C-alpha positions as CSV (number, residue, x, y, z in Angstrom):
1,X,-1.4,5.3,12.9
2,X,-4.2,6.5,10.7
3,X,-4.9,10.3,10.4
4,X,-7.9,11.4,12.2
5,X,-11.0,12.1,10.1
6,X,-11.2,15.9,9.9
7,X,-15.0,15.8,9.8
8,X,-15.2,13.6,12.9
9,X,-12.8,15.8,14.8
10,X,-15.1,18.7,13.8
11,X,-18.1,16.7,15.0
12,X,-16.5,15.9,18.3
13,X,-15.7,19.6,18.9
14,X,-19.3,20.5,18.2
15,X,-20.8,17.8,20.5
16,X,-19.8,19.9,23.6
17,X,-22.0,22.8,22.4
18,X,-25.2,20.9,21.9
19,X,-27.9,20.5,24.5
20,X,-29.3,17.2,25.8
21,X,-31.6,17.0,22.8
22,X,-28.7,17.5,20.4
23,X,-29.6,21.2,19.6
24,X,-27.0,24.0,19.3
25,X,-27.8,27.4,20.9
26,X,-29.0,30.1,18.7
27,X,-26.1,31.8,16.9
28,X,-25.2,35.3,16.5
29,X,-27.0,35.4,13.1
30,X,-30.3,35.4,15.1
31,X,-29.4,38.8,16.5
32,X,-28.7,40.5,13.2
33,X,-31.0,43.3,12.3
34,X,-31.4,41.5,8.9
35,X,-32.4,38.2,10.4
36,X,-35.9,37.5,9.1
37,X,-37.4,35.9,12.1
38,X,-38.0,37.1,15.8
39,X,-35.5,35.6,18.1
40,X,-37.8,34.6,20.7
41,X,-39.4,31.2,20.2
42,X,-36.9,30.0,17.6
43,X,-35.6,26.6,18.3
44,X,-32.7,25.1,16.2
45,X,-33.1,21.6,14.8
46,X,-31.1,18.9,16.5
47,X,-27.8,18.2,14.7
48,X,-28.4,14.8,13.1
49,X,-25.9,11.8,12.7
50,X,-23.2,12.0,10.2
51,X,-24.2,10.3,6.8
52,X,-21.1,8.9,5.1
53,X,-21.1,8.4,2.3
54,X,-23.3,11.3,1.6
55,X,-26.4,10.6,-0.7
56,X,-26.0,11.5,-4.3
57,X,-26.9,15.2,-4.9
58,X,-27.2,14.5,-8.6
59,X,-30.3,14.4,-10.8
60,X,-30.5,13.2,-14.4
61,X,-30.6,15.9,-17.1
62,X,-34.2,14.7,-17.7
63,X,-35.2,15.6,-14.1
64,X,-33.2,18.9,-13.9
65,X,-35.0,22.2,-13.8
66,X,-32.0,24.1,-15.0
67,X,-31.8,21.8,-18.2
68,X,-35.5,22.6,-18.7
69,X,-35.0,26.3,-18.3
70,X,-32.2,26.2,-20.9
71,X,-34.6,24.9,-23.3
72,X,-37.0,27.9,-22.9
73,X,-36.0,30.9,-25.1
74,X,-38.0,33.2,-22.7
75,X,-35.8,32.3,-19.7
76,X,-32.4,32.4,-21.4
77,X,-30.9,35.8,-21.1
78,X,-27.4,35.1,-22.6
79,X,-25.7,32.1,-24.2
80,X,-21.8,31.9,-24.0
81,X,-19.3,29.2,-25.1
82,X,-19.8,26.8,-22.2
83,X,-22.1,28.8,-19.9
84,X,-25.5,30.6,-20.2
85,X,-27.5,33.1,-18.1
86,X,-31.0,32.2,-17.3
87,X,-33.8,33.4,-15.0
88,X,-36.4,31.5,-13.0
89,X,-40.0,31.9,-14.2
90,X,-40.8,34.3,-11.5
91,X,-39.4,36.0,-8.3
92,X,-40.3,38.2,-5.4
93,X,-37.1,40.2,-5.9
94,X,-36.2,42.9,-8.3
95,X,-34.6,40.3,-10.5
96,X,-32.8,37.0,-10.3
97,X,-30.4,35.6,-12.8
98,X,-28.5,32.3,-12.7
99,X,-25.1,31.7,-14.5
100,X,-25.3,28.1,-15.4
101,X,-23.5,25.4,-17.3
102,X,-25.0,24.9,-20.8
103,X,-24.6,21.1,-20.4
104,X,-25.7,19.1,-17.3
105,X,-22.4,19.5,-15.4
106,X,-21.2,20.8,-12.1
107,X,-18.5,23.3,-11.1
108,X,-16.1,20.5,-10.6
109,X,-16.5,19.6,-14.3
110,X,-15.4,22.9,-15.7
111,X,-11.9,23.5,-17.2
112,X,-9.8,26.6,-17.0
113,X,-11.5,28.4,-20.0
114,X,-14.9,27.7,-18.5
115,X,-13.6,29.0,-15.1
116,X,-12.7,32.2,-16.8
117,X,-16.0,32.5,-18.7
118,X,-17.8,32.0,-15.3
119,X,-16.0,34.8,-13.8
120,X,-16.7,37.2,-16.6
121,X,-20.4,36.1,-16.8
122,X,-20.9,36.5,-13.0
123,X,-19.4,39.9,-13.2
124,X,-21.4,41.0,-16.3
125,X,-24.6,39.6,-14.8
126,X,-23.9,41.4,-11.5
127,X,-23.5,44.7,-13.2
128,X,-26.5,44.2,-15.5
129,X,-28.7,43.6,-12.4
130,X,-27.1,46.4,-10.4
131,X,-28.0,48.9,-13.2
132,X,-31.7,48.0,-13.0
133,X,-33.8,50.9,-11.6
134,X,-34.9,50.3,-8.0
135,X,-32.1,47.8,-7.2
136,X,-30.2,48.5,-3.8
137,X,-27.5,45.7,-4.0
138,X,-26.9,42.4,-5.8
139,X,-25.9,39.2,-3.9
140,X,-24.1,36.3,-5.5
141,X,-24.2,32.6,-4.2
142,X,-23.7,29.1,-5.5
143,X,-25.6,26.2,-3.8
144,X,-25.8,23.3,-6.3
145,X,-27.4,20.9,-3.7
146,X,-29.5,18.4,-5.4
147,X,-29.5,19.3,-9.1
148,X,-26.1,18.2,-10.2
149,X,-26.1,21.3,-12.4
150,X,-23.9,24.4,-11.8
151,X,-25.8,27.4,-11.0
152,X,-24.5,30.7,-9.6
153,X,-27.3,32.8,-8.3
154,X,-27.3,36.5,-8.9
155,X,-30.0,38.2,-6.7
156,X,-31.1,41.8,-7.0
157,X,-32.4,43.4,-3.7
158,X,-34.9,46.3,-3.7
159,X,-33.4,49.6,-3.0
160,X,-34.0,50.7,0.6
161,X,-35.4,47.4,1.9
162,X,-32.6,46.8,4.5
163,X,-34.1,43.7,6.0
164,X,-33.2,41.9,2.7
165,X,-29.5,42.6,3.0
166,X,-26.9,39.8,3.3
167,X,-27.1,36.0,3.5
168,X,-30.8,35.9,4.4
169,X,-32.0,37.4,1.1
170,X,-33.0,34.0,-0.3
171,X,-35.0,33.2,2.9
172,X,-36.8,36.6,2.5
173,X,-37.3,36.1,-1.1
174,X,-39.1,32.7,-0.4
175,X,-41.6,34.3,1.9
176,X,-42.6,37.3,-0.3
177,X,-45.0,37.4,-3.1
178,X,-43.8,37.3,-6.7
179,X,-43.6,40.6,-8.6
180,X,-46.0,41.0,-11.6
181,X,-44.9,38.9,-14.5
182,X,-45.0,41.7,-17.0
183,X,-42.6,43.7,-14.7
184,X,-40.3,40.8,-14.5
185,X,-40.4,40.1,-18.2
186,X,-39.6,43.8,-18.9
187,X,-36.6,43.7,-16.6
188,X,-35.5,40.4,-18.3
189,X,-35.4,42.3,-21.7
190,X,-33.1,45.0,-20.2
191,X,-30.8,42.3,-18.7
192,X,-30.8,40.4,-22.0
193,X,-29.8,43.6,-23.9
194,X,-27.1,44.4,-21.2
195,X,-25.6,40.9,-21.7
196,X,-25.7,40.9,-25.5
């Protein structure tokens, strides 16, 4: 007898919680004080069909935004042996840095030495951003959906802006206006020096 597919077992368990249209009820997160939307009127999307095999999440190095950023000296904050620290061109937050692979590779592709470098660079980048004036806290996340290039995001939240706490920080960041470029560039110089 073949073992049950764990993802299919999960899917069967979830089915009983969906409404007739295939939508789950709003979860507890919608009640969090840091949730960026009013609860009334929110409608979860229906849970779609399983897609197996999953579509490729990889992009060629030519189409990779991280590879393009690594080629721009103004966006590179630090270069290590196998990894680097870069920043996006703009942000609505106090600062954003990404610890990335220097080559077009994913977390799965790293060896033990690169794993150790990743840990050190994430910690050093976290401390560099945490030390910036006006930063209340720093969040760290890794998504890697669609680019095929390792990127650990290090996001600095403005001091005292409590709505931006926690896992909704990137959602808030997407909705808010970018800070002035000269401010962002000046902070980049501070972070670059801290990582040197």
